[in-house]
Each structure stands twice: as C-alpha cells, then as structure tokens.
Steps between C-alpha positions, in 0.01 A plus 500: 500500500621856422566764755193678637527874443462699820219756501393783724190711556476834322220760509422721201538868604199596286228245569643352823448146363752241627696279260767231522818596313848344475715599796800597284302751291460866607157647573314581174344842446148357491302178463396367156144636535611854590766485227231402250286802599798732460573355155142576399551864593817524291300399193231766556509858357654755738156649572380175661787448739866415535701219648606549860823694514704670768470875506482792741184453710221746429351663806137571580376643827186348645256767611271290719540165675252219420396487865402867492306445178301218660421710806386796289281276285336344804435843654337625178293182467370517858426871461298428187300238688404751766394757238280253315299416809696276731672167488188304594313615188768406250472194283685184596739556211623829645523348846722220370722744309534722807594203715764378254669839475489551876657156548771583248578828676524317833740243355716779359516676837605175672751393235876515527610863441798368301275305262483732200346262248190718462714806430724298267194394297379860467843626390550211255164574339602865464826403327305273262233763435766752394615260226161443336396660172186634668571534875167672569312182398701268728301266724655250742172334588229583750365346819146560373571322168648195672847559352686633802880466494615474862850571628508156663471333158689747282796614713802289598752658741857388427799671663649846557150656510432378145171360372389312190147585391299296248159593368301627203353824372225581252552804275427627152744441215574723201177388331276577797449136593541371854799270552599308813875506567679269740795657678785416736697780664777526759505806729690616809392696806761777528352642820331834576212413267727452197486191278739404222447286192766233443540435129209517257174318578400195297171575321327253265157549342258209532383348175 
C-alpha cells in the first residue's frame, strides 16, 4: 500500500466552510466555490461587478445605530396606535406586528454591545446600493412581504472586526426591469462609527 498523505483542517476566509487539505500545502486564498464565484465576476462587464481585489478601504460613517432605529420605529408605532383610538381597538394584525417589533427592540437592548452584526448588515447594504445602476430603486426585502434578510443569517463575523455579508437586492436595470442581484461583501469596523470596504463586492445577477 502507498503512503497515506497527511491532511489538516482549513477554513475558507470567505465562506467559513471547513475543508481537508494536504498538510504540506500552504493555505489557499479561497475555497473552490468562492473561487468559482469570483471567476464569474471576472467574466462580467465592469458595470456589473469586479473580482475581489485588495485596495485602499473606502470609508462610510454610519449616522444611526440599528438599535436606535428599532427604538424610534417602536415609539412611532405605539404613538400611532394611541392616535387611532387605543391598542384594544386595533385589529389582531396590528397587535401582532406591534408585539414582534417590541420583542425585537427588547432583544436588541439585551444583546451584546460588541455584537455589531445589525450595523454591519446596514453598512454592507449601503455599500452595495451605491454600486447599483439605479440606487433609488434598491430593495433588500421587507418584513411585511415575507422576505426579511436578518443579520443572523446574512452576517458572519470573522476576525479583526471584519465581517462577511451575503444577501440579495432588487433594483432596476438599464431597461427599467427589476433584477435580483446576489452579493457577497467584506467590510471592517474601523471604530468611531466608520466602516471600510475591503476589496470590491461580488455581485451576480440572478437568471
């Protein structure tokens, strides 16, 4: 029998998926699946996206934390209930919606202050929106439409305050039609409300 080649565990820095690779080989830049996505981008026109490359991080300052947004929304919602005629007279639909948002606000207030996945999702969506042909038509889903993209599902913390965010966005193309675009983006929390983009995001239109 031949010699058995020693292998070790290796985790892809993009998708965090673990693989078994030969021990004598250095760590690859990405796994085959992530490499395939990046190769797709290289074949697209420049207007649709570029392959991930190292460059000076772009900086965007976040104006409002997700927790504050939730609290403001809940306050406005409850105030509207009072104006309409009281909570007891609202339909069950509005009662359920109010309960869900109040529960979400409570979870945010009790969460780890260092967990910035919600903020990372908001900033990633802003970076993606700025790269669309029609940013004003961008839609990342809606709770009321049953297509809500949560930070728990879309955001993966890695290291050095960096996050990988995966998701989709609907927007209009050059012909006025709505197109859904899958994206993967890597961003970094630079502190003091500043976020940087690492490389170019991967953006692929669904067919």
